[in-house]
C-alpha positions in Angstrom: -165.7 -85.2 -69.4 -166.8 -85.3 -65.7 -163.8 -87.7 -65.2 -161.6 -84.6 -65.2 -162.7 -83.8 -61.7 -161.6 -87.2 -60.5 -158.4 -87.1 -62.6 -157.2 -83.8 -61.0 -158.1 -85.1 -57.6 -156.3 -88.3 -58.0 -153.0 -86.6 -58.8 -153.4 -84.1 -56.0 -154.1 -86.7 -53.4 -151.0 -88.6 -54.4 -148.9 -85.4 -54.1 -150.4 -84.7 -50.6 -149.5 -88.2 -49.6 -145.9 -87.7 -50.7 -146.2 -90.2 -53.6 -145.7 -87.6 -56.3 -143.2 -84.8 -56.6 -144.8 -81.4 -57.1 -142.5 -79.9 -59.7 -140.7 -82.7 -61.5 -140.4 -81.6 -65.0 -141.9 -84.6 -66.8 -143.8 -86.4 -64.1 -144.6 -83.9 -61.3 -148.0 -82.9 -60.1 -148.2 -79.6 -62.2 -146.8 -81.4 -65.2 -149.5 -84.1 -64.9 -152.2 -81.4 -64.6 -150.8 -79.8 -67.8 -151.0 -83.2 -69.5 -154.6 -83.7 -68.4 -155.5 -80.5 -70.2 -153.6 -81.7 -73.3 -155.5 -85.0 -73.1 -158.8 -83.1 -73.1 -157.7 -81.3 -76.2 -156.6 -84.5 -77.9 -159.4 -86.9 -76.9 -162.4 -84.5 -77.1 -161.3 -82.2 -79.8 -164.2 -83.2 -82.0 -166.7 -82.5 -79.2 -165.2 -79.1 -78.2 -166.2 -75.8 -79.7 -163.7 -73.0 -80.3 -164.2 -71.4 -76.9 -163.7 -74.7 -75.1 -160.5 -75.4 -77.0 -159.3 -71.9 -76.1 -160.1 -72.5 -72.4 -158.3 -75.8 -72.2 -155.4 -74.4 -74.1 -155.1 -71.4 -71.8 -155.4 -73.6 -68.7 -152.6 -75.8 -70.0 -150.5 -72.8 -70.6 -151.2 -71.5 -67.2 -150.1 -74.7 -65.5 -146.9 -74.5 -67.7 -146.3 -71.0 -66.3 -146.7 -72.3 -62.8 -144.2 -75.0 -63.6 -141.8 -72.5 -65.1 -142.0 -70.0 -62.2 -141.7 -72.5 -59.4 -139.3 -75.0 -61.0 -136.9 -73.0 -63.1 -137.0 -70.0 -60.7 -136.1 -71.9 -57.5 -135.6 -68.6 -55.8 -139.4 -68.2 -55.5 -139.3 -71.1 -53.0 -136.6 -69.4 -50.9 -136.1 -65.9 -49.5 -132.4 -66.2 -50.0 -131.1 -64.0 -52.8 -128.3 -65.6 -54.9 -125.1 -63.7 -54.4 -123.8 -62.2 -57.6 -120.3 -63.2 -58.8 -117.6 -61.1 -57.3 -115.2 -61.6 -60.2 -113.3 -58.4 -61.1 -111.4 -59.9 -64.1 -111.7 -57.2 -66.8 -111.2 -59.8 -69.5 -114.1 -62.1 -68.4 -116.0 -63.0 -71.7 -119.4 -61.2 -72.0 -121.3 -64.5 -72.1 -120.0 -65.4 -68.6 -120.7 -61.9 -67.3 -124.3 -62.1 -68.5 -124.7 -65.6 -67.2 -123.6 -64.6 -63.7 -125.6 -61.4 -63.9 -128.8 -63.4 -64.5 -128.0 -66.0 -61.9 -127.4 -63.4 -59.3 -130.7 -61.5 -59.9 -133.9 -63.2 -58.8 -136.0 -61.0 -61.0 -133.9 -61.7 -64.1 -134.1 -65.4 -63.4 -137.8 -65.1 -63.3 -137.9 -63.0 -66.4 -135.8 -65.5 -68.3 -138.1 -68.3 -67.1 -141.2 -66.4 -68.2 -139.6 -65.6 -71.6 -138.9 -69.3 -72.1 -142.5 -70.1 -71.2 -143.7 -67.6 -73.8 -141.3 -69.2 -76.3 -143.2 -72.5 -75.8 -146.6 -71.0 -76.9 -146.0 -69.1 -80.1 -149.1 -68.0 -82.0 -148.0 -70.0 -85.1 -145.0 -71.8 -86.5 -145.4 -72.9 -90.1 -141.9 -72.8 -91.6 -141.5 -72.1 -95.3 -140.0 -74.7 -97.5 -136.3 -74.9 -97.9 -135.3 -73.6 -101.4 -131.8 -73.8 -102.7 -130.5 -70.8 -104.7 -130.8 -67.1 -104.0 -133.7 -65.3 -105.8 -133.7 -67.8 -108.7 -136.7 -66.4 -110.6 -135.3 -62.8 -110.5 -131.9 -64.1 -111.5 -133.2 -66.0 -114.4 -135.3 -63.1 -115.5 -132.3 -60.8 -115.6 -130.2 -63.3 -117.5 -133.0 -63.6 -120.1 -133.2 -59.9 -120.5 -129.5 -59.6 -121.0 -129.4 -62.3 -123.6 -132.2 -60.7 -125.5 -131.1 -57.1 -124.9 -134.7 -56.3 -123.7 -135.3 -53.5 -121.3 -136.0 -54.6 -117.7 -139.7 -54.2 -116.6 -140.3 -51.1 -114.5 -139.3 -51.5 -110.8 -137.5 -54.9 -111.2 -134.1 -54.7 -109.4 -131.0 -55.1 -111.6 -128.6 -56.3 -108.9 -128.8 -59.4 -106.7 -126.7 -58.5 -103.7 -128.5 -58.6 -100.3 -129.0 -54.8 -100.1 -130.1 -54.4 -103.7 -133.8 -54.2 -103.0 -133.2 -51.8 -100.0 -131.2 -49.5 -102.3 -133.8 -49.7 -105.1 -136.7 -49.0 -102.8 -134.8 -46.0 -101.4 -134.8 -44.6 -104.9 -138.1 -46.0 -106.1 -141.0 -47.2 -103.9 -142.0 -49.5 -106.7 -138.8 -51.6 -106.7 -139.5 -55.3 -106.6 -138.4 -58.8 -107.1 -140.0 -61.4 -109.4 -143.3 -62.4 -107.8 -142.3 -66.0 -106.9 -139.1 -64.7 -105.3 -141.0 -61.9 -103.5 -143.5 -64.5 -102.1 -140.7 -66.8 -100.9 -138.9 -64.0 -99.3 -142.0 -63.0 -97.4 -142.6 -66.6 -96.3 -139.0 -67.0 -95.3 -138.8 -63.8 -93.3 -142.0 -64.7 -91.5 -140.6 -68.2 -90.7 -137.4 -66.7 -89.4 -139.3 -64.3 -87.1 -141.5 -67.2 -85.9 -138.4 -69.2 -85.1 -137.0 -66.3 -83.0 -140.4 -65.8 -81.4 -140.3 -69.5 -80.4 -136.8 -69.1 -79.0 -135.3 -71.1 -81.8 -132.7 -68.8 -83.1 -130.4 -71.7 -84.1 -133.1 -73.1 -86.3 -133.6 -69.7 -88.0 -129.9 -69.5 -88.7 -129.8 -73.1 -90.0 -132.8 -72.3 -92.3 -130.9 -69.3 -93.7 -127.9 -71.5 -94.5 -130.0 -74.2 -96.1 -131.7 -71.5 -98.3 -128.3 -70.3 -99.6 -128.6 -67.0 -97.5 -125.5 -67.4 -95.4 -125.1 -63.7 -95.2 -128.5 -63.5 -93.4 -127.4 -66.4 -91.1 -124.4 -64.3 -90.2 -126.5 -61.3 -89.5 -128.8 -63.2 -87.2 -125.8 -64.8 -85.4 -124.6 -61.4 -84.3 -126.8 -61.5 -81.2 -124.8 -64.3 -79.6 -122.7 -63.1 -76.7 -118.9 -63.5 -77.2 -117.0 -66.1 -75.2 -113.5 -67.5 -75.4 -112.9 -70.7 -73.4 -109.2 -69.8 -73.1 -110.3 -66.9 -70.8 -112.0 -69.3 -68.4 -109.1 -70.6 -66.3 -111.0 -71.5 -63.0 -113.5 -74.2 -62.3 -116.4 -71.7 -61.8 -115.9 -70.4 -65.3 -115.8 -73.9 -66.7 -119.0 -74.7 -65.0 -120.7 -71.6 -66.3 -119.5 -72.4 -69.8 -121.0 -75.9 -69.5 -124.3 -74.4 -68.5 -124.5 -72.4 -71.7 -123.5 -75.3 -73.9 -119.9 -74.2 -74.6 -117.3 -77.0 -74.4 -114.1 -75.6 -72.8 -111.9 -78.1 -74.6 -112.8 -76.6 -77.9 -110.6 -73.6 -77.1 -112.5 -71.7 -79.8 -113.9 -68.2 -79.5 -117.6 -67.9 -80.3 -120.2 -65.1 -80.5 -120.0 -61.4 -81.3 -117.5 -59.2 -79.4 -119.2 -56.2 -81.0 -122.7 -57.2 -80.0 -123.6 -53.7 -78.9 -122.8 -52.3 -82.3 -124.7 -55.1 -84.0 -127.8 -54.4 -81.8 -127.6 -50.7 -82.8 -127.6 -51.8 -86.5 -130.5 -54.1 -85.9 -132.5 -51.2 -84.4 -131.8 -49.2 -87.6 -133.1 -52.1 -89.7 -136.2 -52.5 -87.6 -136.9 -48.8 -88.0 -136.6 -48.9 -91.8 -140.1 -48.6 -93.2 -139.2 -50.0 -96.7 -138.4 -53.4 -95.2 -140.9 -56.2 -95.0 -142.8 -56.1 -91.6 -141.6 -59.5 -90.6 -138.0 -58.5 -91.4 -138.3 -55.4 -89.2 -139.9 -57.5 -86.5 -137.1 -60.1 -86.8 -134.3 -57.6 -86.2 -136.4 -55.7 -83.7 -136.9 -58.9 -81.6 -133.2 -59.7 -81.7 -132.3 -56.3 -80.5 -135.0 -55.9 -77.9 -137.1 -53.3 -79.8 -140.9 -53.3 -79.2 -142.3 -50.9 -81.8 -141.2 -52.9 -84.8 -142.5 -56.2 -83.3 -146.0 -55.2 -82.3 -147.4 -54.9 -85.8 -146.9 -58.6 -86.4 -148.2 -59.7 -83.0 -151.3 -61.8 -83.4 -152.1 -62.7 -79.7 -151.9 -61.6 -76.1 -148.9 -63.9 -75.7 -147.1 -62.3 -78.6 -147.5 -58.8 -77.3 -146.4 -59.8 -73.8 -143.4 -61.6 -75.3 -142.4 -58.5 -77.3 -142.4 -56.3 -74.2 -140.8 -58.9 -71.9 -138.1 -59.8 -74.5 -137.3 -56.1 -74.8 -137.1 -55.8 -71.0 -134.9 -58.8 -70.6 -132.5 -57.6 -73.3 -132.4 -54.1 -71.8 -131.5 -55.5 -68.3 -128.8 -57.7 -69.8 -127.3 -54.8 -71.7 -127.5 -52.6 -68.7 -125.9 -55.2 -66.5 -123.0 -55.6 -69.0 -122.5 -51.9 -69.1 -122.4 -51.6 -65.3 -120.4 -54.7 -64.5 -116.8 -54.3 -63.4 -116.1 -57.7 -64.9 -115.5 -58.0 -68.6 -115.2 -54.2 -69.0 -112.6 -54.6 -71.7 -115.1 -56.0 -74.1 -117.6 -53.3 -73.4 -115.4 -50.3 -73.2 -112.1 -51.3 -74.9 -110.4 -50.6 -71.5 -109.4 -52.3 -68.4 -109.6 -49.1 -66.3 -111.7 -49.6 -63.2 -115.4 -48.5 -63.6 -116.2 -45.2 -62.1 -119.0 -46.1 -59.5 -120.6 -42.6 -60.1 -121.1 -43.4 -63.7 -124.8 -43.9 -64.5 -126.6 -45.3 -67.5 -127.6 -43.0 -70.2 -131.4 -42.6 -70.2 -131.3 -41.7 -73.9 -129.6 -45.0 -74.7 -132.3 -47.1 -76.5 -130.6 -50.4 -75.7 -131.1 -50.0 -71.9 -134.5 -48.3 -72.1 -136.3 -47.8 -68.8 -133.5 -49.6 -66.9 -131.8 -46.2 -66.7 -134.8 -44.9 -64.7 -134.3 -47.6 -62.1 -137.8 -49.1 -62.5 -138.3 -52.5 -60.9 -138.9 -55.3 -63.4 -142.3 -56.2 -61.9 -143.4 -52.6 -62.0 -142.5 -52.6 -65.7 -144.5 -55.8 -66.2 -147.5 -54.4 -64.4 -147.5 -51.4 -66.7 -147.4 -53.7 -69.7 -150.5 -55.7 -68.5 -152.3 -52.4 -67.7 -151.7 -51.2 -71.2 -153.0 -54.4 -72.6 -156.2 -54.0 -70.7 -156.7 -50.5 -72.2 -155.6 -51.5 -75.7 -157.4 -49.9 -78.6 -157.6 -53.3 -80.3 -160.9 -54.8 -79.1 -159.7 -58.4 -79.5 -156.5 -57.7 -77.6 -158.3 -55.9 -74.7 -160.8 -58.8 -74.6 -158.0 -61.4 -74.4 -156.3 -59.4 -71.6 -159.6 -59.7 -69.6 -159.8 -63.5 -70.0 -159.6 -65.1 -66.6 -156.6 -67.3 -67.5 -154.7 -64.4 -69.0 -155.5 -62.4 -65.9 -154.2 -65.3 -63.8 -151.0 -65.4 -65.8 -150.5 -61.7 -65.4 -150.9 -61.9 -61.6 -148.6 -65.0 -61.4 -146.0 -63.2 -63.4 -146.0 -60.1 -61.2 -146.2 -62.2 -58.0 -149.6 -61.0 -56.8 -151.3 -64.3 -56.2 -153.2 -63.1 -53.1 -154.7 -60.2 -55.1 -155.6 -62.6 -57.9 -157.7 -64.8 -55.5 -159.3 -61.8 -53.7 -160.3 -60.3 -57.1 -161.8 -63.6 -58.3 -163.8 -63.9 -55.1 -165.1 -60.4 -55.4 -166.4 -61.2 -58.8 -167.6 -64.7 -58.0 -171.2 -63.8 -57.3 -171.5 -61.7 -60.4 -169.8 -64.4 -62.4 -172.3 -66.9 -61.2 -175.0 -64.8 -62.9 -173.2 -63.7 -66.0 -171.1 -66.8 -66.8 -172.1 -70.1 -68.3 -172.2 -72.8 -65.5 -169.6 -75.0 -67.2 -167.2 -72.1 -67.7 -167.5 -71.1 -64.1 -167.1 -74.7 -63.0 -163.9 -74.9 -65.1 -162.5 -71.7 -63.5 -163.4 -72.9 -60.0 -161.6 -76.1 -60.6 -158.5 -74.4 -61.9 -158.4 -71.8 -59.1 -159.0 -74.5 -56.4 -156.1 -76.6 -57.6 -153.9 -73.5 -58.0 -154.6 -72.8 -54.3 -153.9 -76.3 -53.2 -150.6 -76.7 -55.1 -149.5 -73.3 -53.8 -150.3 -74.4 -50.3 -148.1 -77.5 -50.8 -145.4 -75.1 -52.0 -145.8 -73.2 -48.7 -146.8 -70.0 -50.4 -148.8 -67.4 -48.3 -152.4 -67.1 -49.5 -155.3 -65.0 -48.2 -157.3 -67.4 -46.0 -160.8 -66.1 -46.7 -160.4 -65.9 -50.5 -158.8 -69.3 -50.7 -161.5 -70.8 -48.5 -164.3 -69.2 -50.4 -163.1 -70.5 -53.7 -162.6 -74.1 -52.4 -166.1 -73.9 -50.9 -167.6 -72.9 -54.2 -165.7 -75.7 -55.9 -167.3 -78.2 -53.5 -170.7 -76.9 -54.6 -169.6 -77.5 -58.2 -168.8 -81.1 -57.4 -172.2 -81.5 -55.7 -173.9 -80.0 -58.7 -172.1 -82.4 -61.0 -173.1 -85.4 -58.9 -169.6 -86.3 -58.0 -168.7 -89.1 -55.6 -169.0 -88.3 -51.9 -165.4 -89.4 -51.5 -164.3 -86.7 -53.9 -166.4 -84.1 -52.2 -165.1 -85.1 -48.8 -161.5 -84.8 -50.0 -161.9 -81.2 -51.2 -164.1 -80.3 -48.2 -161.2 -81.5 -46.0 -159.0 -78.9 -47.5 -161.2 -76.1 -46.2 -160.7 -74.5 -42.9 -162.6 -76.4 -40.2 -165.8 -74.3 -40.2 -166.2 -74.1 -43.9 -165.2 -77.7 -44.4 -168.0 -78.7 -42.1 -170.5 -76.4 -43.8 -169.6 -77.5 -47.3 -169.7 -81.2 -46.6 -173.0 -80.8 -44.7 -174.5 -79.0 -47.7 -173.3 -81.9 -49.9 -175.1 -84.4 -47.6 -178.3 -82.4 -48.1 -178.3 -83.7 -51.7 -179.3 -87.1 -50.2 -183.1 -86.5 -50.2 -185.8 -88.4 -48.2 -185.9 -91.1 -50.8 -182.2 -92.0 -50.4 -181.1 -95.2 -48.6 -180.1 -94.8 -45.0 -177.0 -97.0 -45.6 -175.9 -94.7 -48.4 -176.4 -91.7 -46.1 -174.3 -93.2 -43.4 -171.6 -94.3 -45.8 -171.3 -90.8 -47.3 -171.1 -89.3 -43.8 -168.4 -91.7 -42.7 -166.4 -90.8 -45.8 -165.8 -87.4 -44.2 -163.7 -89.1 -41.4 -161.4 -90.6 -44.0 -160.3 -87.1 -45.0 -159.8 -85.8 -41.5 -163.1 -84.1 -41.2 -165.1 -84.1 -37.9 -168.0 -86.5 -38.4 -170.0 -85.2 -35.3 -169.7 -81.6 -36.4 -170.8 -82.4 -39.9 -173.7 -84.6 -38.7 -174.9 -81.8 -36.4 -174.7 -79.1 -39.1 -176.5 -81.3 -41.6 -179.4 -81.7 -39.3 -179.5 -78.0 -38.5 -179.6 -77.2 -42.2 -182.4 -79.8 -42.9 -184.5 -78.6 -40.0 -184.0 -74.9 -40.7 -184.9 -75.4 -44.4 -187.8 -77.7 -43.9 -189.4 -75.8 -41.0 -189.3 -72.6 -43.0 -191.7 -74.1 -45.5 -194.1 -75.5 -42.8 -196.7 -73.6 -40.9 -195.6 -72.3 -37.5 -196.5 -74.1 -34.3 -199.8 -73.1 -32.9 -199.9 -71.1 -29.7 -201.0 -72.7 -26.6 -204.8 -72.7 -26.6 -207.7 -74.2 -24.8 -209.4 -75.9 -27.7 -208.0 -79.3 -26.8 -208.8 -82.0 -29.4 -208.3 -85.7 -29.8 -204.9 -86.6 -31.2 -204.4 -88.9 -34.1 -201.2 -90.9 -33.8 -201.9 -93.1 -36.8 -202.3 -90.7 -39.7 -200.1 -90.9 -42.7 -196.8 -89.1 -42.6 -196.4 -86.7 -45.4 -193.2 -86.0 -47.4 -192.2 -82.9 -45.5 -192.7 -84.6 -42.2 -190.7 -87.6 -43.4 -187.8 -85.3 -44.5 -187.7 -83.9 -40.9 -187.8 -87.3 -39.4 -185.1 -88.7 -41.6 -182.8 -85.8 -40.9 -182.0 -87.5 -37.6 -180.4 -90.4 -39.5 -177.3 -88.2 -39.8 -177.0 -88.3 -36.0 -177.5 -92.0 -35.7 -174.7 -93.2 -38.0 -172.3 -93.3 -35.1 -172.8 -93.6 -31.4 -170.7 -90.6 -30.7 -173.7 -88.4 -31.9 -176.4 -90.3 -30.0 -176.6 -87.6 -27.4 -177.3 -85.1 -30.2 -179.8 -87.6 -31.7 -181.8 -87.7 -28.5 -181.7 -83.9 -28.1 -182.9 -83.2 -31.7 -185.4 -86.0 -31.6 -187.0 -84.4 -28.5 -187.0 -81.0 -30.1 -188.7 -82.4 -33.3 -191.2 -84.4 -31.2 -192.2 -81.3 -29.4 -192.7 -79.5 -32.7 -194.8 -82.3 -34.1 -197.0 -82.6 -31.0 -197.4 -78.8 -30.9 -198.5 -78.7 -34.5 -201.1 -81.5 -34.3 -198.8 -84.1 -35.9 -198.5 -86.8 -33.2 -198.4 -89.4 -36.0 -195.1 -87.9 -37.2 -193.7 -87.9 -33.6 -194.6 -91.6 -33.4 -192.9 -92.4 -36.6 -189.9 -90.4 -35.5 -189.5 -92.5 -32.3 -190.1 -95.7 -34.3 -187.1 -94.9 -36.6 -184.6 -94.2 -33.8 -182.0 -96.9 -33.1 -183.1 -99.5 -30.6 -179.8 -99.2 -28.7 -180.0 -95.4 -28.4 -180.6 -95.2 -24.6 -178.6 -98.3 -23.7 -175.6 -96.8 -25.5 -176.0 -93.5 -23.6 -176.3 -95.4 -20.4 -173.2 -97.5 -21.0 -170.9 -94.6 -21.7 -168.2 -94.0 -19.2 -169.3 -91.8 -16.3 -172.7 -90.5 -15.4 -174.5 -88.5 -18.1 -174.6 -84.7 -17.6 -177.7 -83.2 -16.2 -178.7 -81.9 -19.6 -178.4 -85.4 -21.1 -180.4 -86.8 -18.2 -183.2 -84.4 -18.9 -183.1 -85.3 -22.6 -183.3 -89.0 -21.7 -186.2 -88.4 -19.4 -188.1 -86.4 -22.0 -187.5 -89.1 -24.6 -188.8 -91.8 -22.2 -191.9 -89.7 -21.6 -192.6 -89.6 -25.4 -192.1 -93.4 -25.5 -194.5 -93.8 -22.7 -197.1 -91.7 -24.4 -197.1 -93.7 -27.6 -197.0 -96.9 -25.6 -200.3 -95.8 -24.1 -201.8 -94.9 -27.4 -200.7 -98.2 -28.9 -202.5 -100.0 -26.1 -205.6 -97.9 -26.6 -205.4 -98.7 -30.4 -205.1 -102.4 -29.6 -208.2 -102.3 -27.4 -210.2 -100.3 -29.9 -209.3 -102.8 -32.7 -210.2 -105.8 -30.5 -213.5 -104.0 -29.4 -214.5 -103.6 -33.0 -214.3 -107.3 -33.6 -216.9 -108.3 -31.0 -218.5 -111.6 -31.6 -221.9 -111.9 -33.3 -225.2 -113.2 -32.0 -224.4 -116.8 -32.9 -221.1 -116.9 -31.0 -220.6 -119.6 -28.5 -220.2 -119.0 -24.7 -216.6 -120.0 -25.0 -215.9 -117.4 -27.7 -217.8 -114.7 -25.7 -215.7 -115.6 -22.6 -212.5 -115.5 -24.5 -213.4 -112.2 -26.1 -214.4 -110.8 -22.6 -211.0 -111.9 -21.1 -209.1 -110.4 -24.0 -210.9 -107.1 -23.7 -210.4 -107.0 -20.0 -206.7 -107.6 -20.4 -206.3 -105.0 -23.0 -208.2 -102.4 -21.1 -206.3 -103.2 -18.0 -203.0 -102.8 -19.8 -204.2 -99.5 -21.2 -205.4 -98.4 -17.7 -202.1 -99.3 -16.0 -199.8 -97.6 -18.5 -202.0 -94.4 -18.7 -202.3 -94.1 -14.9 -198.5 -94.6 -14.6 -197.9 -91.9 -17.1 -200.4 -89.5 -15.5 -199.0 -90.1 -12.0 -195.4 -89.8 -13.3 -195.3 -86.1 -13.8 -195.3 -86.6 -17.5 -193.2 -83.9 -19.3 -192.6 -82.1 -16.1 -188.9 -82.2 -16.3 -187.4 -81.7 -12.8 -184.2 -79.7 -13.2 -185.4 -77.7 -16.3 -184.9 -74.0 -15.4 -186.9 -71.9 -17.8 -185.0 -68.8 -16.7 -181.6 -70.0 -17.9 -181.9 -68.7 -21.5 -184.4 -68.3 -24.3 -184.0 -71.9 -25.5 -184.9 -73.2 -22.0 -187.8 -70.9 -21.7 -189.1 -72.0 -25.1 -188.7 -75.6 -24.2 -190.6 -75.2 -21.0 -193.4 -73.4 -22.8 -193.6 -76.1 -25.5 -193.8 -78.9 -22.9 -196.6 -77.1 -21.1 -198.4 -76.7 -24.3 -198.1 -80.4 -25.1 -199.3 -81.4 -21.7 -202.4 -79.3 -22.3 -203.0 -81.1 -25.5 -202.2 -84.7 -24.4 -203.3 -85.1 -20.8 -207.0 -84.3 -21.4 -207.0 -86.6 -24.4 -205.5 -89.5 -22.5 -208.0 -89.0 -19.7 -210.9 -89.0 -22.1 -209.6 -92.1 -24.0 -209.1 -94.0 -20.7 -212.5 -93.0 -19.4 -214.3 -94.0 -22.6 -212.5 -97.3 -22.7 -213.5 -98.1 -19.2 -217.1 -96.9 -19.6 -217.7 -98.5 -23.0 -216.6 -101.9 -21.6 -218.3 -101.7 -18.2 -221.1 -104.0 -19.2 -218.7 -106.6 -20.4 -216.2 -106.0 -17.5 -218.3 -104.4 -14.7 -215.2 -103.6 -12.6 -214.3 -101.0 -15.3 -217.1 -98.7 -14.3 -215.6 -98.3 -10.8 -212.3 -97.5 -12.4 -213.9 -95.0 -14.6 -215.5 -93.2 -11.6 -212.2 -93.3 -9.7 -210.4 -91.5 -12.5 -211.7 -88.1 -11.6 -210.0 -88.5 -8.2 -206.7 -88.7 -10.0 -207.5 -85.7 -12.1 -208.4 -83.7 -9.0 -205.5 -84.9 -7.0 -203.4 -81.9 -5.8 -200.2 -83.9 -6.0 -200.5 -84.1 -9.8 -202.8 -81.2 -10.6 -204.0 -82.8 -13.8 -207.1 -80.6 -13.7 -205.0 -77.6 -14.6 -204.4 -79.1 -18.1 -208.2 -79.1 -18.7 -208.6 -75.4 -18.0 -208.8 -73.3 -21.2 -206.8 -70.2 -21.6 -209.9 -68.0 -21.9 -213.1 -68.3 -19.9 -215.1 -67.8 -23.2 -213.8 -71.1 -24.5 -214.9 -73.2 -21.6 -218.0 -74.5 -23.3 -216.3 -74.8 -26.7 -213.4 -77.0 -25.5 -214.3 -80.6 -26.7 -211.8 -82.0 -24.2 -212.2 -79.4 -21.5 -213.2 -79.9 -17.9 -216.9 -79.3 -18.5 -217.0 -82.0 -21.2 -215.2 -84.4 -19.0 -217.5 -83.8 -16.1 -220.5 -84.5 -18.4 -219.0 -87.9 -19.2 -218.3 -88.6 -15.5 -222.0 -87.7 -14.8 -223.1 -90.3 -17.4 -220.9 -92.9 -15.8 -222.3 -92.0 -12.4 -225.9 -92.5 -13.6 -224.9 -95.8 -15.1 -223.5 -96.8 -11.7 -226.8 -96.0 -10.0 -228.7 -98.1 -12.5 -226.7 -101.1 -11.6 -227.3 -100.6 -7.9 -224.0 -99.0 -7.0 -223.5 -95.5 -5.7 -222.7 -92.5 -7.9 -219.0 -93.1 -7.5 -219.2 -96.8 -8.5 -219.3 -98.2 -4.9 -222.2 -100.5 -3.8 -224.3 -100.0 -0.7 -222.8 -103.1 0.9 -219.4 -101.5 0.6 -220.3 -98.4 2.6 
């Protein structure tokens, strides 16, 4: 079912590209999302538990509500209020008056659309069978009793007119029909109510007629507003008639001119306790009563519909009473309406409308009562996230909905099943994105936080990087960068570099900043990995030999490979050099030169040439970074040459070697040592890691960098001097000239131009004797070389007597 993520995204991307209408009734974006939910219910019904079925059903219903509000109620997409009809014709039929009343009131248009939406999701609709004949079993029983002259059973009614049972029950609570007739009547009344609940009054009327209860069909038809096409002389009237399905050419009056009286009688029936609960609810629903409908409500939607239907009917009734048009049919008079006349607050048909309460205020109170309901299942349903969303959508408080969800997001992450939370985040994210397309104002922080959480959901579900990049691109810049960078963190050290670069480049396809994402990804990797590693040692005097060829461990490799995010594109090469230098400093400071060497080995070969070829001269900061990088390259070039010499030295020929082999070996060693000598001296004389232009007083970062470079020089310079001295001294018997070079090296160390001797001095006088690569240890080795020089007839500094 992970395909649902891609399916929602596909439709959204098409809408954002203008290939799909947002609110087309059958094939728009919201309609397609609704269909996706239906597909989940249809295709995976066998795999879904009851909770999952409810969740998908509620999401589908919520998308249907969005469709209803933003399609049918076009005023929500415009701040312009529709101007009500200015007709003063006292004979305007009530149907036209009501139609214009609704069209001219934004809130009533919304209320009508919401009621239609609730009609589409009834709790149940299982119509009873159509049965011809009225109370056939009771009628046959009475006929049989009359033929035989037997006394009727106690309580059985003796008349068959529609009011017989009502009268009998008024006199005797045990009054009844034959059991089969009673069962059918109960089933029929429930079906009629369910038809009305589903907004299918005509089907209810038709069912009554087919069941030979035309009198009941007439009683249900009384709720239709009266209209006479003959009283619609102008084009506007004709258009209004067409909208409500009345053909003007019929010239036939329809509906109930005494509808108010009829509604009053319906209220009386709904309040009659001796009637079947569904019959009371039936007439209560038709007349806008709530108390008689609630006992048969089985769901949150049913209860909301009962209140909303009552509110709609009350506003229509109040509008008819206050309208100056059609007053003849309301008051049997064409006298102008007194503008001071107000609605009667005791009139049950107008309810709270007489108190001038706003419709949305009334609806908010309904939802509040549902949350505090004494019925546990109803209160629980009211707290369902989708029902909460529907309530906020209905009252037009989308911003508060998103802010409330964000406030509870962290708690929900702990208390809610991961799949349930993922489902909610997907829904809310797409709600945000479609409302943005509809130009609706939303709270930036809340919307951004939800989208960010959804990106994490996609990461957790191993979704395609293209999908993640798309949703990250809908975040505001900073959060988009953060979210996509965190997604890239899922590519661990074992991932292929090409896959990494492809995922990073996907960000650009969705309008994200590749450089910003690459930089942030590296920051996150380094900050996370360095926290788990030991801190860099403080500068000390206990210099030791560095090992540039040890094995790189997993943590070090993770740090090294983090720079691959900066080498995907040349536009981040400057950042790559800067971060590589910082990481190399850290490795060298923590006795991990092998990791620094591997780091340099993995950098692109065109790194510096690309920087040099950029238009214009690099900035001073970049020039410093290039210089530092070249110094690290020079260091490992020296160490590589030393390693080559050491490897060759270990393969010295045996006693049986020929003179030619010995000569070739001697020439090879001489060349390798010479190369090592030249590169090392060049490094030492080149002010290695003494970056001219680095001002340590600029800021904390510059001060730290200066201190790190100084620490590395104290670790590296003595080690290189010792390595070079030993290479020269160890080979002086094979290459005699090397002894003189070894004895000339102290001059370089003592040279005031370079002040290399300072790197040998320990931080504490107590550590002078303990430093294995300290100045005392070096002088001991120089002394040994001087003695060897004397032994071969040269002076203590490697110069013969004849040279003096």
